N, C-alpha and C positions, 0 to 999 in steps of 0.2 A: 742397941748403941749407931749412932748412924756416923756416915764416913763421906768426907767431901771429896766429891767427884772429880776434885782439881788435882789431889793427893794421890789419885788411881795408878796405876803405872800403867803404860799402854797395852801391855800384856791382858791385864786384868778389863781395864776398856774393850778391847777385842770380844774377851770372853763375853763381859756382860749385855755387848752386840748381838752377838752370835744367838746369844738366847734369847733375846727379844725377837729376831729374824724367826728363830725356831718354834716361839709362842704364835707369833702372828700367824706363821704356816699353818700349822696344826688348828688353831681357828679359822683358817680360809677354809682348809680341807672338810672341818666340822660344819663349815655353812653352806659349804656344796653338797654335802652328802645331805642336808635335810632341805635344800631346794629340791634335790632329787628325789627324794624321797615322797615330798608335797606334790611334785608334778604327776609321780607315777600314780599315786592318791587319788589326784582330784581327777587325772584321766581314768581311773578304774571306776571311780562314781559315775562320772557323766556317762559312763557305758551301761554303767547298772542301771542307773536311773534310767534308761532311754530302750524302750523296744525297737526291735528290727524285724523288717521284711526283706526273703530270701527265694532264690527260684532257682530255675534251670541256670543263670549266668554265674550262681553262686556253686555250681555243681562241683562236688568232691575237693572244693577248698575250704578253708577255716573258717568258722563261723565265730560269732563275738560271745565273748564270756558272759554268762552271767546275765542274760537281757529279762528286761522287767516282764515283758511279754514276747511271742514270737508271732510271725506271718508267715506261712509256707504256702507260695505261689503253685497251682495243681498241673500247670501246664508247661509245655515247652516252648513258649513264645507266641502259640496258635491255638485256637480254640478247640479244635480238633487231634492235639497232641499231648502227651504227657510231660511231665518234668521227671528225668528219666532219674533224679537224685532224691525223689520224693519220700523214700520210705530215711533216706540218712536225715532230710532236714528235718522232717517227722521228729525224728528222736531227737535231734536237736530242738526242736520246738518244746517238744512235752516237759524242759524243764520250767516251763515258763507258762503263763495262760495263751492259749493257742486260738488263732485264728486261719483262716483260708482265705484265698483269693483266687478268681477264674479269670481269664482272659475272653472279653467278649468280642464280638466283631456284626456285622452283616454283609457277608458276600455274594450274596446271590445273584450279582451280577456277572459274577467271574465265571459262573459256570460249574462250579465248584462239587466234588464227588458226593459229599455226606451234605448236598443240599435235598430237601423234602420233596418227594415227589407227588406226595399225595397225603392225606388227614385232614380231619378239623380242630380249628384253632376258637377257644372260647370266646366271645366277641365279634371274631374275625371271620368266621365262617371257614369252609373249604379250602384247600389246599388245590391249587391245579398243577402245582412244580414251577411255576413261574416267579419271578420277584415281584410278591405281593405281599400284603399285609398280614392274613393269614400264614402263607409257608416263612417268611419273617419271624414268625410267633413261635411257628413249628420248631425252627432251626434254631433258635435259642433256645427253648426248652429242651430239646432234646441234645443240646449241647452240655448244657447245665446237669442234667442227668449223668451226659458222660463223663464230667468232670468230677461231680459226685461219687460217681461207681470208681473214679481211680482212689478218692479217701478209702471209701469203705474195704476196699482192697486191702489197705494197710492197716485200719484203725477204725471201723466201723463206728465206733463209740463217739471219735473225735468227730467223723463226720456230719453225724447227726445232732451233736450240743453246740459244736462250736459256731464261733461267729461266721459268717462269709461274704465278703466283698466281691461285687463285679469290677473288673479294672476297665475303665471306659475310657481309651485314649486315639489320638487321630493316628498312632503309628499303626493301628488294623485297619482294616479294609471296611467301608462304609457306604450303604445305599446312598444313592442323590436326594435322598427326601426325608426331612425330619420321621415323618409318619412312618415309615419301613425302620427309622431306626430305632423308634421308640416302641411298635410293635415288637421287635426284635430282643429288645431290652424285659420289657414286658415279660416274654417268652424265657429269657434266663430267669427271673426272679423265678415262675411258677415253678420251672423245671428243676428248681433245687428245693423249693417247699414239698413239689409232686414227689421227688424222689428219698425226701425221709428228713431233711434238713429241718429242725427246731429252732435254733439260733436267729439272732437278728442277720438281715441280709441287707448289707448297704452300699454304697457306690464310691469307688475310687478315682477321680479327676480332680479336675478345677475349674473354674466358672466358666475359663474360656474354650475348653475342649468340650466341657459338659454343652454347652450350647451351641458349639460350630455341629456338634453330631447330633444333638436333637431339637435344637430352638429352643432349649426350654433355660429358665432360670430360678432364682430361688423362689420368686412369686408364683411360678407358674407349674413348678415338678410336680406339688402335691395335688393338684387337680389332674393331672396327667396319669399317676401313678396310686392315685387312691388314697396315699400316705405317706408321709414326711421320711424318705427313706435317710437312714443314717449316711453320714458322708464322711470320708478320708480325704483328706486334704493331699492332693500330687506335690513332691517335691520335685528340686531338680539337683545337677551334681553342686550347685554352689549355695544351695538353699542353707542357712545355719540356721543354730536351733534359735536364734535369735528372732528369725524371720518365723522360722514354725509357732513359735510363741503368738506372734502377730499373726498367723493365720488362723488359730485356733480364736480367734477374737468374734465375733458379730455373727452372722449368719452365713453358711457354708450355700452351696450352690441348689443345695436340695431343699432348701426352705428350712432349716434346722441348726443349730449349733454343730461345728463340727465336733466329731468322736476323735479325730486322731489326726495330726500332722505330720507330714513327713519332711526330714531332713537330708544330711551328710555328716557324717562322722567317717574320718578315713576312709575305706573304701566301701562304707559298708552303708546301705539307705539305713538311717534309723526313724524312729516315729513317736511322735510325741504323745501323749493321753491329754488331751484337751479339759 
């Protein structure tokens, strides 16, 4: 039976009005709850669909949950020191496919203590302890073996089978000629192989930094290294996932399509598999 609302008493009208307000409030809270759940779900999904790289700057902190893959830096900022949280970060990265990266440099002009004083380098000949191609090669070879053995001390199987990346950035110390820096980087590649690494060995850099350090481009890198090295395109703190997807397109600085592209999620360096 219907009731003419004009015949309702003021008290009944007020009760109906309050009921409508309650229903609207309940509906509003329900919508807010659903939106909150969706935001959390999308945030977690975006992390789960990304890989992450960590090293000494993330030492003893929290790590991303459920990474698609993990990349661990083995050095503490220089090619001749260690990431003191390597064991902890390796434990985190073992929950997903794992890679390593090592810092590279050519500090021969700085009279560093671990610069080689002698020895013979393939192609380049004898090292006389000075800043030469031969000594640069041997420096890279020895530093790469040092980094490899840091991982061997924690997980020999991972050191042997996982992919390795050479971190090539302008923030490191480099020699004044392209030839010297290329020799050092060839030594880093050889040093990992000779130490026992059987996974792929690639380069982490950008086209601009790679060219500034080596003088090489996508067209000339293969000839210099005798192969098309895998490329991991470095990002910045402002790089977005959309920009990383764009960086995955085309040909990278090593002359082949990128393998990974880095971007930022919150406080972490995330990586997109191209």
